[in-house]
N, C-alpha and C positions, 0 to 999 in steps of 0.2 A: 091561727095560733103559730107562734114561732117554732120551727122544727129544730131538732138537734143538729148542730153543725159538727160533723165528724169526718176525719180523713178516712178513705176507703180501707186503709190498712187496719185502723182501729175497729171498724165494723167487722172485719174478718176475724180479729182477735176475740171479739165478743161472741162471734158465731151466731147461731140461730136465736139465742137469747135476746139479741138486740131488738129484733122486730117485735117479739112477744112482749118484751118489757116496755117498749115505747107505746104500744097500743094500750097498755094498761095505765101508763103514766099520762096519756093524753087527757084523761078525765080530771087531772089535777093541774089546772092552769096556773096555780100559785107557785109551782116548782120552777126554779130557774134552770137554765141549760146546765149549769154546773151541778146542781142537785140531781138532775136526770142522769148525767154521766156517772155520778157516784152510785146511784141506784143500779144502773146497768152493770157497772163494774162489780158491785157487791153480789148481784144476782149471778153474774157469770162465774165468780169465784165460788159462790155457794153451790152452784150446779156443776163445779169442777170442769168448766169449759176452759179455764185458765187459772194459773196460780198467781198469788200476789206478786211473787218475784218476776214472773213472766210479764205481767201487765205493767209493773213498775219499769222494767227494762224497756218495754215498748213505749211507755210514756216519755222516758228520758230520750229515746231515739227520736220521737216525734218533736219534742221541744227543741232538740238540737237542729233537726231539719227545718223547723219553723224559723229559727233564728237565721239560718243561712238563707232561706227563701225571702225573709223580710229584708235582709241586707241587699240581696240581689234585686228585689223589686224597687227598693229605694234608689239603688245605683242606676237603674234604668228609667227612673222617673215615674214608675207605676205606683202612685201613692194609694190608689184605691185598693190594689191587691195587697199592699203592705198593711193597710188598715184592716182588711178582712183577715189576714193572717194573725195580726195582733189580737183581734177579737177572738179568733179561734184559740189562740194560745191562752188567753185569759180564761175562756170557758173551760179549757182542759186542765188548767193548773190546779183547780180545786180537787180534781180527782187525784192528781199526783200528791198533793198535800195529804189527802185522805189515806192514800196508800202508805205514805211515810208514817202516819200515825199508827196504822196497822202493824207495820214492821217494828216500830219503836215499842209497841205494847204498853204495859202499865208503867214501865220505867223501873229504875233502881232506887230504893228508898234509903235515905239517911235520916236518922232521928237524933236530935240534939239532946243533951242531958236535961234540958228543961221540958222535953216532950214534944217539941215542934218537929213536924215532918217535912221532908223535901222529897219529891219524886222527880228525879232527873231522867229525861227521856231521850234526847238526841242533841246533836250539835251539827253546825254547818260552818264551812269556811266562807268568809265574805271579804273580797278585796277592798270594799268601801261600804259605807252606810250613809243613809239620809237621816238628818234630824230636823225637827221643826221647832222653832221658838217664836211663839205668836204667829205672825203671818210670814215670817222669814224662814226660808229653807236653806239648809247648809249641806255641803258634801264633806264627809269626814274620811280621811285616809289614814291607814295605820302608821304609827310611829315606827313600829317594828316591821313585820312582813305581811301580817294578815289579821283580820278580826275572826274570833271564834264566837259564834252565836250559840249560846247554851239555852236549850228549851227545858223548862221544868214546870211542875205543879206544886202548889203550896196548899195542900188539902185541909186547910183550916182558915178561919178568918182571924184577923188580928194584925199585929205589927210585923212587917217583913224587915229583917235586919240585914245589913251588909256584912255577911259572914261567910261568903263563898269565895274560894280562890283556886287558881290552877297552880299546881306545884310541879316543877321540873328540877333536874339536878342543878340547873344554873340559877333559878330564881323562883320566887313566888309572885304571881300576877293577880291583882285584884281587879274586879270588873270596872270598866270605864263608863259604861252606860247600862241603863235598865229600861225595859219596856214591859208594860202589863196591861195593854189595852187603852191607855190614855191617848190624848191627842198627840203627844210627842215623846221622844226618848228623854229619860231623866239622866242628867249628868252626875256621875258618881265619882269623878276624878278627885273631888275635894273631900269625899267622905272617907272616914277611917273605918277599919273593921269594928263591928259592934254598934255602929250608928244606924239609925232608922232610915229605911228607904221610903216606905209608904205604908198605909193601912190597907190591908186586903179585905174587901167586903164580899167577893165572890170566890169561894174556894175551888171552883171548877175551872176558872179562867187560866189560860196558858200564861206563863211568865217567861221573860227572856233576859239573860245577862249577856253583855258583849265585852270580850276581853281582847286587848291588843297584844299579840304574841309573836314570837319568832316562828319561823317556818317549821322548825323541828317539832312543834306541838302538833302540827297537822300531819307531817310525814311519819312521825313516830308516836302515835297516841298511846302506845303501850308504855312509853316512858314518861307519861304525864298523868298526874293524879288530880282528881277533883276533891277538894277538901272543904268541909263545912266546920267552922269553928265550934268545938265542943260537940261535934256530931259525927265524926268518922271520915273515912276516905274511901273513894272508889276510883278505879282506873278509868281514864277517859275511853279506852278501847272497849269498855263494856257498854258504852252508849251507842245508839245507832247514828251513823254518820250520813247526813243528807247533803244534797246538792240543791242550791237555790235556782229555780227557773222562773222566779217572780216576773210577771209581765211588766209591772211598773218599774222594777229594778232594771230590766233590759231596756225599756223605753227611755228611761232617764239617761242610760249610757250612750244613747244615740245623739243626745244634744251636743252641739258643738261647744257650748260654754262649759258643759261638764267635762268634755274631752280636753279642753284647754286647761282646766284646773287639775285634771288627772296628770297632765304633763308637768304642771307646777309641782305636784306631789313627788313625781319621779325625779324632778330636778333637785328638790330639797333633800331627798334621800332620807336615811334614818336620822332622827332628831329627838331631842327630849321634849320639844314643844308639840302640842296637838296640831295636826294638819287639818284644820277645819276652816272651810272657805264658803262664804255665802254665795248662793246661786246668782244673786244680783251682781256681785263683784266679778264672778266668773263670766257672766254674760257681758258686762261692761268691758272687761279686759279682752274677751274674744272679739269684740267689736272696736278694739283699739281706743277705748276710752279709759284713761287713767287719771287719778286725782289723789290729793293728799288724804291720808286716813285709810286708803285702801290697804288690804292685807300686805304686809311686807314681803311675804313669800311670792305673791303674785307680781309685785313690782320688781323684785330681784330677777325673777324668771323673765319678765318682759324686757328688762334692760339687757340681760344676756342674750335674748332672742333677737332684739331689734337694733341694739347699739353696737 
């Protein structure tokens, strides 16, 4: 049976509970490594071996260290070590997400005048996001400075309406994308407030909205309000702020074609147009393959770079 892959420092943090917990978990072969780690963490917290904050700080430190070690391994050509570290990072990320959920708690509730409830739980800053359309993958970069990923629950079934916005002294920002466990993100850029997003059939599923915002929303959350149309207002600072250590997100950032289009986005700067580039075109451009119909941002950057 596959053993739990842990860094020594994490074993020390769990203390003696690590070995006792693993011996009892060994009889449950259906558990994944991620699930085992969550059980170990919960047991250590329950037995007051460590606090949620202490373990979360340790996990953040480990993820940062893993990122550095992966980059070092790749730079030296040690692909096997890099793959081992990425597997370890993937196994551990589930525990980090679980700890974030514990910190976010049940969230802050807003109820609309029609009786619909929203439980807003946390938010995260993302410098870019992935979207999938059919079999095609796209990299999307913010028109402003960053994306805000807002996590919430909609504890009832029925129609989810586009009625949430972020409000600052400068402007109101409506969500650009929505994700609720489907195959891909839903584009909301063409939807007006009050229009339907989707029908919710699982009231327990996590929901996500993505906003394209100026950096001040992140640096001064106390100056940003989360508003639900006909449902009230809460300050963004009241929600738990998370940091994404997603293994897939990190792995994608290592691709040379992603890095090429990241430079395209930086070249374009702030714009009114969505900076959305297909991974295929990014790959082609990174390999010096250009053609008619390719995204104009990519072509403009290439001309500036090579001509």
